TIMIMAR-834413 format. One line per field, with one value per residue: residue number from 1; residue in three letters; x, y, z of N, C-alpha, C in turn. Coordinates in steps of 0.02 Angstrom, whole numbers. Example, Ala and Ser with C-alpha at 12.3 -4.5 7.8 and 13.67 -1.06 7.14 Angstrom:
// residues 2
kemar	[1  2]
dolo	[ALA  SER]
n_px	[660  642]
n_py	[-284  -112]
n_pz	[390  354]
ca_px	[615  684]
ca_py	[-225  -53]
ca_pz	[390  357]
c_px	[660  645]
c_py	[-165  2]
c_pz	[390  394]
This chain:
// residues 326
kemar	[1  2  3  4  5  6  7  8  9  10  11  12  13  14  15  16  17  18  19  20  21  22  23  24  25  26  27  28  29  30  31  32  33  34  35  36  37  38  39  40  41  42  43  44  45  46  47  48  49  50  51  52  53  54  55  56  57  58  59  60  61  62  63  64  65  66  67  68  69  70  71  72  73  74  75  76  77  78  79  80  81  82  83  84  85  86  87  88  89  90  91  92  93  94  95  96  97  98  99  100  101  102  103  104  105  106  107  108  109  110  111  112  113  114  115  116  117  118  119  120  121  122  123  124  125  126  127  128  129  130  131  132  133  134  135  136  137  138  139  140  141  142  143  144  145  146  147  148  149  150  151  152  153  154  155  156  157  158  159  160  161  162  163  164  165  166  167  168  169  170  171  172  173  174  175  176  177  178  179  180  181  182  183  184  185  186  187  188  189  190  191  192  193  194  195  196  197  198  199  200  201  202  203  204  205  206  207  208  209  210  211  212  213  214  215  216  217  218  219  220  221  222  223  224  225  226  227  228  229  230  231  232  233  234  235  236  237  238  239  240  241  242  243  244  245  246  247  248  249  250  251  252  253  254  255  256  257  258  259  260  261  262  263  264  265  266  267  268  269  270  271  272  273  274  275  276  277  278  279  280  281  282  283  284  285  286  287  288  289  290  291  292  293  294  295  296  297  298  299  300  301  302  303  304  305  306  307  308  309  310  311  312  313  314  315  316  317  318  319  320  321  322  323  324  325  326]
dolo	[MET  LEU  SER  PHE  LEU  LYS  SER  VAL  PHE  GLY  SER  ASP  ILE  THR  GLU  THR  GLU  TYR  ARG  TYR  VAL  ASP  ASP  THR  PRO  TYR  TYR  ILE  ARG  ASP  GLY  TYR  THR  PRO  ARG  LEU  LEU  ILE  TRP  GLY  GLN  ASN  GLN  CYS  ILE  ILE  LEU  VAL  PRO  LYS  ASP  PRO  SER  TRP  ARG  LEU  PRO  ALA  LEU  LYS  LYS  GLN  LEU  LYS  LYS  PHE  GLN  GLU  LEU  CYS  THR  ILE  PRO  CYS  ALA  LEU  GLY  LEU  GLU  ASN  LEU  THR  ALA  LEU  GLN  ARG  ARG  ASN  LEU  ILE  GLU  ASN  ARG  ILE  PRO  PHE  VAL  SER  MET  SER  GLN  GLN  VAL  TYR  LEU  PRO  PHE  TRP  GLY  CYS  SER  PHE  ARG  GLU  GLN  PHE  LYS  ALA  GLU  THR  THR  ILE  ALA  ASP  LYS  MET  ALA  PRO  GLY  THR  GLN  LEU  VAL  PHE  LEU  TYR  LEU  TYR  TYR  GLY  GLN  ASN  THR  GLU  PRO  VAL  ASN  LEU  THR  GLN  ILE  ALA  LYS  GLU  LEU  SER  LEU  SER  LYS  ALA  THR  CYS  THR  ARG  ALA  ALA  HIS  ASP  LEU  THR  ALA  SER  GLY  LEU  ILE  THR  GLN  ASN  ALA  LYS  GLY  THR  HIS  LYS  TRP  ILE  THR  LEU  ALA  TYR  GLU  LYS  PRO  GLU  PHE  LEU  LYS  LYS  GLY  TYR  GLU  ARG  LEU  LYS  SER  PRO  VAL  GLU  ARG  ARG  ILE  TYR  VAL  LYS  THR  PRO  VAL  ARG  ILE  GLU  LYS  GLN  VAL  ILE  SER  GLY  ILE  ARG  ALA  LEU  ALA  GLN  GLN  SER  ILE  ILE  SER  VAL  ASN  GLU  GLN  ASP  GLY  ALA  ILE  ALA  VAL  SER  LYS  LYS  THR  ALA  THR  LYS  ILE  PRO  ALA  ASP  ALA  ILE  CYS  THR  GLU  GLN  TYR  PHE  GLY  ASP  PHE  GLY  GLY  PHE  ILE  PHE  GLU  VAL  TRP  SER  TYR  ASP  PRO  ALA  ILE  LEU  ALA  LYS  ASN  ALA  CYS  VAL  ASP  ASP  ILE  SER  LEU  LEU  LEU  SER  MET  ASP  ASN  ASP  SER  ASN  GLU  ARG  ILE  GLN  MET  CYS  LEU  ASP  LYS  ILE  ARG  GLU  LYS  HIS  GLU  LEU  PRO  VAL  THR  GLU  GLU  GLU]
n_px	[42  98  194  112  41  145  169  64  59  190  363  389  293  252  232  173  156  2  -71  -215  -334  -384  -525  -570  -686  -701  -735  -682  -546  -518  -558  -490  -335  -237  -156  -42  -31  86  108  205  153  34  -80  -154  -264  -272  -387  -379  -477  -478  -547  -569  -690  -771  -911  -989  -1088  -1066  -932  -934  -1012  -935  -817  -861  -893  -764  -701  -759  -689  -565  -446  -388  -400  -483  -483  -535  -444  -439  -435  -470  -589  -756  -833  -959  -951  -852  -917  -1023  -955  -896  -1010  -1061  -967  -857  -696  -562  -435  -393  -294  -204  -255  -355  -385  -465  -458  -520  -473  -341  -316  -363  -364  -403  -410  -462  -481  -547  -606  -657  -825  -877  -956  -1068  -1086  -1217  -1175  -1024  -862  -755  -624  -648  -742  -662  -569  -658  -705  -584  -555  -663  -641  -522  -421  -366  -409  -357  -307  -275  -143  -151  -61  -12  -128  -145  -30  -48  -162  -126  -157  -161  -96  -180  -305  -330  -337  -450  -545  -540  -587  -718  -773  -758  -840  -963  -978  -926  -795  -661  -531  -366  -235  -62  83  155  73  -85  -212  -331  -487  -619  -789  -888  -929  -882  -998  -1100  -1035  -1025  -1163  -1202  -1135  -1173  -1280  -1225  -1138  -1092  -1111  -957  -935  -903  -913  -935  -833  -831  -749  -678  -575  -450  -368  -220  -207  -133  -144  -281  -449  -591  -762  -940  -1064  -983  -896  -989  -1031  -928  -958  -1085  -1226  -1256  -1269  -1161  -1132  -1040  -1041  -1066  -1024  -874  -719  -644  -570  -454  -468  -349  -290  -383  -356  -257  -308  -312  -372  -417  -465  -582  -760  -934  -1081  -1182  -1111  -1039  -1147  -1187  -1075  -996  -862  -771  -801  -758  -759  -748  -685  -711  -618  -466  -495  -414  -353  -434  -466  -493  -432  -425  -547  -668  -700  -826  -924  -910  -943  -1076  -1132  -1113  -1203  -1322  -1442  -1489  -1617  -1641  -1705  -1641  -1511  -1523  -1557  -1439  -1357  -1410  -1348  -1224  -1264  -1316  -1202  -1128  -1211  -1310  -1469  -1580  -1656  -1830  -1953  -2083]
n_py	[-60  62  94  121  232  323  343  422  531  567  539  568  524  423  270  200  105  105  142  95  205  204  186  123  21  -159  -233  -162  -160  -297  -324  -250  -196  -64  73  208  347  467  622  745  876  819  692  528  396  230  101  -67  -200  -361  -472  -543  -559  -445  -335  -198  -108  -131  -95  43  93  60  129  260  263  245  359  455  444  490  621  648  628  481  327  191  43  -56  -215  -231  -161  -160  -75  -30  -31  66  181  189  215  340  420  420  490  423  402  311  190  91  -38  -48  30  129  288  383  511  640  745  749  708  632  485  388  235  140  1  -142  -260  -416  -471  -611  -749  -862  -1026  -1150  -1278  -1341  -1327  -1466  -1454  -1359  -1427  -1531  -1460  -1408  -1527  -1574  -1475  -1496  -1627  -1606  -1611  -1509  -1360  -1237  -1095  -1133  -1144  -1083  -1121  -1239  -1318  -1331  -1404  -1526  -1576  -1592  -1494  -1361  -1195  -1097  -1163  -1191  -1063  -1013  -1097  -1056  -924  -949  -1020  -923  -819  -881  -883  -983  -995  -894  -782  -736  -631  -645  -574  -647  -754  -839  -873  -993  -1002  -1090  -1039  -1089  -1209  -1385  -1482  -1392  -1325  -1422  -1444  -1318  -1311  -1425  -1434  -1385  -1478  -1615  -1775  -1860  -1948  -1965  -2051  -2227  -2368  -2525  -2675  -2824  -2908  -2934  -2785  -2703  -2583  -2450  -2404  -2443  -2397  -2431  -2417  -2376  -2504  -2599  -2521  -2462  -2572  -2589  -2517  -2550  -2666  -2715  -2832  -2900  -2945  -3030  -2942  -2820  -2653  -2552  -2490  -2342  -2217  -2091  -1971  -1969  -2092  -2176  -2171  -2261  -2386  -2531  -2533  -2651  -2720  -2667  -2677  -2690  -2631  -2725  -2843  -2854  -2876  -3002  -3087  -3046  -2960  -2811  -2652  -2486  -2330  -2172  -2030  -1854  -1791  -1846  -1994  -2057  -1964  -1923  -2043  -2176  -2313  -2388  -2362  -2254  -2084  -2040  -1936  -1915  -2043  -2049  -1948  -2005  -2108  -2058  -2041  -2168  -2285  -2396  -2459  -2522  -2482  -2344  -2344  -2388  -2284  -2186  -2208  -2153  -2020  -1989  -2002  -1892  -1791  -1752  -1725  -1865  -1986  -1973  -2081  -2164]
n_pz	[0  40  -60  -169  -121  -112  -245  -274  -180  -161  -115  18  105  245  340  491  647  742  897  979  1059  1232  1252  1138  1053  1075  961  858  891  881  753  656  580  626  544  540  439  383  315  280  379  400  457  456  496  449  438  423  378  456  417  263  199  212  246  175  239  378  392  362  466  579  553  565  702  754  708  787  903  875  844  726  546  479  385  278  240  106  23  -114  -232  -299  -438  -400  -261  -238  -286  -194  -73  -100  -124  3  70  127  174  94  54  -75  -92  -210  -312  -294  -219  -100  -12  46  124  91  -45  -204  -306  -443  -526  -663  -622  -559  -438  -495  -501  -408  -470  -407  -439  -463  -429  -358  -435  -484  -425  -325  -246  -200  -121  -27  37  86  181  266  316  381  528  598  675  661  556  383  267  101  2  55  49  -91  -121  -48  -107  -235  -329  -449  -419  -470  -482  -349  -297  -363  -307  -173  -187  -229  -118  -21  -71  -60  73  154  198  266  214  252  225  250  232  93  92  99  215  263  344  421  410  486  616  605  580  538  436  334  310  262  140  71  -23  -137  -180  -288  -371  -388  -488  -655  -765  -807  -829  -903  -879  -941  -907  -777  -720  -685  -562  -480  -308  -280  -253  -166  -212  -223  -190  -127  -52  31  103  191  303  343  351  230  96  -31  -204  -334  -442  -388  -333  -360  -431  -394  -492  -548  -685  -754  -721  -778  -912  -930  -934  -1030  -1197  -1256  -1149  -1111  -1105  -1156  -1065  -1075  -1105  -986  -898  -942  -934  -828  -738  -710  -634  -664  -591  -655  -587  -555  -478  -398  -317  -225  -145  -37  16  136  223  104  45  -34  21  144  112  -26  -69  -26  -107  -232  -233  -198  -270  -292  -312  -235  -89  18  2  22  157  214  175  253  374  354  333  459  535  495  527  436  353  357  245  215  281  197]
ca_px	[0  139  225  60  27  202  161  10  72  260  405  398  240  276  181  197  103  -42  -99  -284  -348  -409  -596  -588  -726  -664  -747  -636  -480  -511  -577  -451  -265  -231  -92  -40  4  111  127  222  120  -32  -84  -216  -265  -303  -411  -381  -515  -443  -589  -573  -760  -804  -974  -983  -1127  -1034  -870  -951  -1037  -880  -770  -892  -884  -694  -685  -783  -640  -500  -441  -359  -442  -480  -505  -534  -394  -473  -394  -490  -657  -794  -853  -1018  -929  -818  -968  -1060  -912  -888  -1074  -1072  -911  -817  -627  -536  -378  -397  -222  -161  -289  -401  -374  -513  -444  -539  -433  -275  -320  -397  -336  -443  -390  -518  -466  -591  -612  -711  -877  -875  -1021  -1072  -1122  -1262  -1135  -952  -817  -721  -569  -678  -771  -607  -544  -711  -704  -520  -563  -711  -610  -462  -425  -341  -457  -320  -305  -234  -111  -176  -8  -12  -186  -129  21  -75  -214  -96  -194  -123  -110  -237  -365  -340  -358  -521  -585  -543  -631  -787  -794  -762  -899  -1022  -981  -906  -729  -633  -461  -327  -168  -6  141  139  32  -155  -233  -401  -521  -690  -836  -935  -905  -883  -1063  -1135  -996  -1047  -1233  -1207  -1108  -1192  -1324  -1185  -1095  -1121  -1077  -892  -931  -917  -935  -915  -800  -839  -688  -691  -517  -418  -323  -180  -213  -100  -186  -352  -494  -657  -819  -1004  -1093  -930  -873  -1044  -1032  -876  -984  -1155  -1239  -1279  -1233  -1137  -1118  -980  -1047  -1079  -967  -832  -655  -643  -505  -452  -470  -282  -281  -429  -325  -208  -343  -304  -433  -442  -495  -646  -817  -997  -1120  -1217  -1062  -1027  -1204  -1192  -1016  -960  -802  -755  -826  -716  -791  -701  -705  -690  -557  -432  -526  -363  -331  -475  -483  -474  -435  -435  -616  -680  -724  -897  -968  -908  -982  -1146  -1152  -1112  -1258  -1378  -1503  -1505  -1687  -1644  -1721  -1591  -1452  -1537  -1555  -1368  -1331  -1432  -1298  -1173  -1295  -1320  -1132  -1104  -1264  -1349  -1538  -1590  -1712  -1894  -1989  -2151]
ca_py	[0  122  111  151  299  365  362  472  589  584  492  587  495  366  229  173  73  150  111  117  239  157  172  94  -41  -221  -258  -127  -185  -366  -331  -209  -180  8  100  281  377  534  657  812  892  787  622  492  326  182  40  -123  -256  -425  -521  -525  -561  -389  -309  -125  -72  -137  -56  115  108  54  184  319  257  254  429  495  438  515  692  653  594  408  299  118  14  -115  -254  -208  -137  -160  -7  -12  -17  131  233  193  247  410  453  427  528  378  399  244  174  23  -49  -37  59  185  329  437  545  709  792  749  705  573  455  330  198  97  -70  -163  -331  -450  -501  -684  -780  -926  -1075  -1193  -1333  -1326  -1358  -1522  -1432  -1325  -1479  -1566  -1416  -1406  -1589  -1575  -1432  -1528  -1685  -1586  -1615  -1447  -1305  -1175  -1076  -1176  -1106  -1100  -1157  -1306  -1353  -1346  -1457  -1589  -1600  -1595  -1447  -1302  -1137  -1062  -1200  -1183  -993  -1008  -1132  -1012  -868  -975  -1036  -859  -784  -916  -875  -1044  -985  -827  -782  -684  -628  -628  -573  -675  -814  -831  -923  -1010  -1020  -1108  -990  -1125  -1271  -1438  -1507  -1339  -1311  -1471  -1431  -1257  -1321  -1489  -1427  -1367  -1535  -1660  -1839  -1855  -1999  -1937  -2106  -2293  -2410  -2596  -2710  -2896  -2944  -2896  -2731  -2681  -2512  -2432  -2370  -2457  -2369  -2463  -2371  -2409  -2546  -2632  -2472  -2453  -2632  -2584  -2485  -2567  -2738  -2731  -2887  -2886  -3002  -3022  -2886  -2758  -2611  -2527  -2461  -2271  -2196  -2023  -1971  -1985  -2164  -2210  -2174  -2316  -2450  -2553  -2531  -2719  -2748  -2633  -2710  -2653  -2646  -2787  -2897  -2859  -2907  -3072  -3128  -3020  -2920  -2761  -2584  -2431  -2265  -2118  -1974  -1787  -1778  -1908  -2022  -2081  -1910  -1921  -2112  -2201  -2386  -2411  -2347  -2182  -2048  -2045  -1888  -1930  -2104  -2030  -1910  -2049  -2156  -2021  -2049  -2239  -2297  -2455  -2439  -2547  -2439  -2281  -2355  -2390  -2217  -2147  -2215  -2102  -1955  -1979  -1995  -1825  -1745  -1729  -1751  -1932  -1991  -1980  -2143  -2154]
ca_pz	[0  46  -124  -210  -94  -130  -316  -277  -138  -158  -78  89  147  284  373  554  686  780  957  992  1122  1282  1248  1073  1061  1062  894  814  908  856  682  610  591  614  520  541  383  397  253  303  442  400  480  440  521  402  470  375  407  457  383  192  176  244  219  173  290  443  390  364  534  626  541  594  774  769  695  844  956  852  827  659  497  475  321  272  195  79  -24  -181  -234  -361  -457  -360  -192  -239  -293  -131  -24  -117  -113  75  95  169  148  87  11  -102  -90  -269  -369  -281  -159  -89  51  28  162  61  -117  -232  -367  -462  -586  -682  -610  -505  -423  -533  -460  -408  -482  -372  -479  -424  -404  -355  -483  -451  -382  -268  -204  -168  -68  24  75  122  240  311  349  417  601  626  674  648  485  339  214  35  -34  83  21  -161  -121  -23  -152  -302  -371  -469  -378  -499  -463  -277  -286  -385  -256  -114  -203  -230  -49  15  -96  -36  146  189  227  263  196  284  194  292  187  27  101  117  263  258  406  411  436  529  646  556  555  503  375  285  294  222  73  42  -81  -196  -197  -338  -377  -422  -542  -722  -808  -785  -879  -889  -899  -940  -879  -724  -740  -628  -547  -418  -260  -293  -203  -173  -211  -233  -138  -88  -2  79  144  241  363  351  347  163  65  -98  -246  -374  -489  -353  -316  -414  -412  -413  -519  -576  -758  -778  -713  -824  -979  -930  -942  -1100  -1237  -1269  -1088  -1100  -1136  -1150  -1005  -1089  -1097  -914  -867  -961  -917  -770  -750  -660  -649  -643  -591  -670  -545  -577  -439  -380  -257  -178  -101  24  34  201  225  35  23  -47  79  158  79  -97  -77  -18  -166  -291  -229  -169  -310  -302  -291  -194  -21  66  -5  55  230  233  167  311  426  339  345  532  559  479  548  378  356  332  200  250  268  173]
c_px	[43  170  174  45  84  197  108  30  145  298  411  341  267  218  211  139  63  -71  -169  -288  -385  -483  -618  -627  -686  -675  -705  -564  -467  -521  -534  -377  -255  -160  -96  1  24  136  141  194  52  -28  -152  -211  -303  -324  -418  -419  -477  -481  -596  -644  -801  -868  -974  -1024  -1094  -970  -884  -972  -980  -828  -797  -883  -812  -674  -706  -732  -573  -503  -410  -402  -430  -506  -502  -478  -421  -429  -408  -565  -690  -812  -913  -999  -895  -869  -1006  -1019  -905  -953  -1088  -1014  -869  -746  -602  -473  -388  -327  -182  -195  -330  -382  -428  -502  -458  -501  -362  -278  -351  -361  -376  -416  -445  -499  -507  -589  -670  -762  -874  -945  -1020  -1115  -1166  -1224  -1061  -915  -780  -665  -594  -708  -718  -578  -594  -709  -639  -525  -611  -679  -549  -471  -405  -392  -423  -322  -257  -207  -134  -124  -3  -69  -171  -80  -9  -128  -190  -136  -147  -141  -171  -303  -381  -364  -431  -567  -594  -589  -704  -812  -800  -826  -963  -1026  -959  -838  -713  -559  -426  -256  -116  57  120  93  -40  -176  -308  -429  -593  -735  -886  -900  -918  -953  -1101  -1102  -1018  -1119  -1240  -1184  -1136  -1234  -1286  -1137  -1131  -1082  -1011  -886  -950  -940  -910  -884  -807  -780  -698  -634  -484  -368  -286  -184  -178  -149  -261  -395  -564  -712  -884  -1026  -1039  -902  -926  -1047  -980  -902  -1059  -1164  -1263  -1237  -1213  -1130  -1059  -982  -1061  -1015  -925  -765  -655  -573  -510  -455  -402  -269  -324  -399  -276  -241  -339  -371  -462  -472  -564  -702  -879  -1032  -1158  -1171  -1047  -1085  -1210  -1135  -976  -898  -792  -783  -775  -757  -738  -726  -677  -631  -529  -462  -476  -343  -369  -491  -457  -484  -455  -507  -623  -708  -801  -941  -968  -948  -1057  -1171  -1157  -1171  -1323  -1444  -1522  -1575  -1694  -1652  -1668  -1527  -1463  -1536  -1483  -1336  -1352  -1383  -1242  -1201  -1298  -1250  -1107  -1158  -1300  -1419  -1543  -1650  -1776  -1928  -2060  -2201]
c_py	[63  142  144  222  348  387  415  537  610  539  508  560  432  330  200  140  125  111  140  156  191  138  146  29  -103  -245  -222  -151  -253  -371  -294  -206  -105  26  176  307  449  564  729  824  857  714  593  421  284  120  -14  -181  -322  -479  -502  -527  -505  -369  -233  -90  -73  -94  19  136  108  109  249  320  272  328  475  494  470  589  702  613  518  385  223  97  -52  -149  -234  -190  -152  -87  16  6  51  188  244  230  322  449  465  462  486  375  327  243  102  6  -31  0  122  222  382  463  619  762  796  754  639  549  393  299  148  24  -92  -239  -360  -479  -577  -711  -849  -973  -1118  -1250  -1314  -1360  -1415  -1501  -1398  -1376  -1518  -1525  -1413  -1468  -1596  -1534  -1463  -1585  -1665  -1587  -1549  -1391  -1237  -1158  -1119  -1134  -1130  -1139  -1229  -1348  -1376  -1404  -1525  -1618  -1607  -1552  -1390  -1244  -1099  -1096  -1190  -1111  -983  -1041  -1088  -953  -890  -986  -972  -822  -816  -916  -935  -1038  -911  -833  -723  -686  -607  -632  -597  -736  -796  -890  -930  -1030  -1036  -1056  -1022  -1184  -1329  -1463  -1454  -1321  -1357  -1457  -1370  -1268  -1381  -1482  -1410  -1423  -1579  -1725  -1831  -1902  -1967  -1991  -2172  -2331  -2483  -2633  -2785  -2937  -2902  -2844  -2708  -2605  -2498  -2394  -2380  -2432  -2397  -2410  -2410  -2451  -2580  -2584  -2462  -2512  -2631  -2554  -2496  -2642  -2759  -2786  -2868  -2951  -2985  -2961  -2819  -2718  -2590  -2506  -2390  -2252  -2124  -2028  -1989  -2059  -2202  -2217  -2232  -2385  -2471  -2556  -2601  -2752  -2720  -2670  -2667  -2672  -2712  -2847  -2908  -2894  -2981  -3115  -3103  -2981  -2871  -2693  -2534  -2366  -2212  -2055  -1908  -1762  -1845  -1936  -2044  -2028  -1910  -1991  -2130  -2277  -2415  -2403  -2272  -2149  -2049  -2000  -1900  -1993  -2089  -1994  -1956  -2097  -2123  -2033  -2121  -2253  -2358  -2435  -2462  -2507  -2373  -2287  -2357  -2321  -2172  -2152  -2163  -2033  -1939  -1966  -1924  -1772  -1712  -1757  -1820  -1933  -2002  -2045  -2128  -2196]
c_pz	[0  -21  -171  -187  -111  -203  -324  -241  -135  -110  -4  133  181  318  437  592  725  839  970  1057  1168  1273  1178  1083  1041  990  842  827  876  781  632  630  576  590  520  482  401  332  270  372  450  423  462  466  470  441  416  405  402  419  310  164  208  208  228  227  359  446  397  435  584  616  571  669  793  760  752  901  939  836  759  611  496  407  325  224  170  26  -96  -180  -301  -377  -415  -289  -189  -242  -228  -78  -37  -105  -39  110  144  140  145  45  -11  -128  -152  -326  -355  -217  -156  -18  39  66  136  -16  -140  -295  -382  -526  -601  -681  -550  -497  -463  -485  -466  -416  -450  -413  -433  -392  -405  -412  -447  -403  -319  -220  -167  -110  -10  68  115  187  290  349  391  492  634  620  663  574  445  282  145  -6  -10  55  -50  -165  -101  -69  -224  -352  -391  -424  -403  -479  -390  -261  -306  -334  -194  -126  -202  -159  -7  -5  -70  40  186  224  229  246  230  255  246  249  118  32  120  162  262  326  391  444  485  562  597  534  514  438  319  263  248  150  36  -22  -144  -217  -249  -341  -414  -481  -608  -770  -779  -844  -857  -919  -891  -910  -825  -751  -678  -621  -481  -373  -275  -235  -216  -168  -216  -174  -96  -34  51  127  199  306  372  344  278  133  -6  -137  -291  -421  -455  -342  -375  -385  -439  -436  -543  -652  -788  -776  -763  -893  -985  -936  -1015  -1136  -1248  -1208  -1075  -1138  -1127  -1084  -1014  -1080  -1023  -879  -882  -933  -857  -789  -693  -683  -622  -647  -603  -634  -571  -536  -416  -315  -205  -128  -35  50  104  202  157  10  12  16  84  115  3  -113  -74  -81  -227  -292  -205  -205  -324  -273  -245  -120  29  62  30  131  254  226  224  369  417  353  420  561  549  492  489  384  325  286  240  230  247  213]
């Protein structure tokens, strides 16, 4: 922020820490990082919200309260702005600095550049990478903030995919992001059961297609899915043609073409079923079985009553609504 302000006001502007006055409300102390700007004989306090998912009405109200306690001008320090947000702030005479593009300090000066944060459109269903990040965060044992770079590494996702996932989950109110230096830290916006409930409607089956195979195929890190995986935690019985092996799209390309058969051939003579998933099932697998929520999603629409009864065990385990008995 300082380098940008120097480009606007000159190199003699400096930034230092600011200590809150004693009667500053706790919600301001806990919610903002204060910085003191000094430009010649002029001073200004910048309040930077710690929560990246800030809401403009609350910020405006809290800045007004803080200004009542200060004898020098105050302003908001925001990561970035949409055009609509900038217009709203200016119309309400709210001073602000948008870190690298906008300055509205009427007591000092103004500078506007036509660069704005793109509005995040929340799709009805999560993209595969976003769903994988969501489930990773849900299953995580650590309640402390998680580094975005660490998430990308553990899930073998590109930085771009992980960043898009974080933007989606932030826009939908499921997580908050906090930047520290060059790193971004992710924190769940809800406790675990509620976190899953809030996001569940946007989850979808990871199964993109099924491949029927007539002869055994060697697959590294085989992960059991379908009815066989369900049988691992219920009393449901299985037969030779039940269940499947879940594989990633990359692994599916390694299945020999001469081993693949039609569904009709499989039904007549048997064989093996491979489920091709939109994300790698091995990442979240436990005890060589696919994870609970992905399994539930993959079988959620099965009309078999005994399967739905077994799936209810998973729903109860994760505090999701069970199917209603007719």
